[in-house]
C-alpha positions as CSV (number, residue, x, y, z in Angstrom):
1,X,-4.1,4.2,-18.9
2,X,-5.1,6.0,-16.0
3,X,-4.4,3.3,-13.2
4,X,-5.7,3.7,-9.5
5,X,-4.3,5.3,-6.8
6,X,-4.8,1.8,-4.4
7,X,-5.3,-1.8,-6.2
8,X,-5.2,-4.8,-3.9
9,X,-3.9,-8.0,-4.2
10,X,-3.8,-11.2,-3.3
11,X,-1.6,-15.1,-3.5
12,X,-2.6,-18.0,-2.5
13,X,1.2,-18.3,-1.6
14,X,0.8,-16.3,1.2
15,X,-3.1,-17.2,1.7
16,X,-3.4,-14.6,4.9
17,X,-1.7,-11.6,3.5
18,X,-3.7,-8.5,2.3
19,X,-1.2,-6.7,-0.4
20,X,-2.1,-3.2,-1.5
21,X,-0.4,-1.9,-4.1
22,X,0.2,2.5,-4.1
23,X,0.5,3.2,-7.6
24,X,1.3,6.6,-7.7
25,X,5.4,7.7,-6.0
26,X,6.7,6.3,-4.3
27,X,5.0,3.1,-5.5
28,X,4.7,0.5,-3.2
29,X,3.0,-2.6,-1.4
30,X,2.0,-2.9,1.7
31,X,1.1,-6.7,3.3
32,X,-1.9,-5.6,5.8
33,X,-1.2,-8.3,7.1
34,X,1.8,-7.4,9.1
35,X,2.5,-3.5,7.5
36,X,5.4,-4.7,5.8
37,X,5.9,-2.5,3.1
38,X,8.2,-3.3,-0.6
39,X,9.1,-0.1,-1.6
40,X,9.7,0.4,-5.7
41,X,11.8,3.1,-5.6
42,X,15.3,3.8,-4.7
43,X,15.7,6.8,-2.2
44,X,18.6,8.6,-0.9
45,X,19.4,10.1,2.2
46,X,17.5,13.6,1.4
47,X,14.7,11.6,0.4
48,X,14.2,9.6,3.5
49,X,13.0,11.6,5.9
50,X,10.6,12.5,3.7
51,X,9.5,9.7,3.1
52,X,9.4,8.5,7.1
53,X,7.2,11.6,7.2
54,X,5.0,10.2,4.8
55,X,5.1,6.0,5.3
56,X,2.6,7.1,8.1
57,X,-0.2,8.8,5.9
58,X,0.2,6.4,3.0
59,X,0.0,3.2,5.6
60,X,-3.3,5.2,6.7
61,X,-4.4,6.0,3.3
62,X,-4.1,2.1,2.1
63,X,-6.2,0.8,5.2
64,X,-8.4,3.1,4.7
65,X,-9.0,2.2,1.0
66,X,-8.8,-1.6,2.0
67,X,-11.8,-1.0,4.7
68,X,-14.0,0.7,2.2
69,X,-13.5,-1.8,-0.4
70,X,-14.2,-4.7,2.1
71,X,-17.5,-2.9,3.0
72,X,-17.9,-2.4,-0.6
73,X,-18.3,-6.6,-1.5
74,X,-19.9,-6.9,1.9
75,X,-23.1,-4.9,0.4
C-alpha cells in the first residue's frame, strides 16, 4: 500500500487539536493547535543538525496540507 505523505487526524479526547501525520521519513505527528511535534524516529546527534534544518520546512508543508484540505471541504 502506498501511503499519502500527510494524513489528517482528530481525537475527541483533544477536541481543539488538529493533527497532521507525516508518513515519510522522518515520521511525526504535529498538533497544529500548538505546533507540538511527536517524532516516531530515534535520532542521534549527527541527525540532530539536519533534523533542525528540515523541521521548519516539514511544519510549513504540514500546515499547507491542512489549509488545502480545509479549503476542499469548504467547496
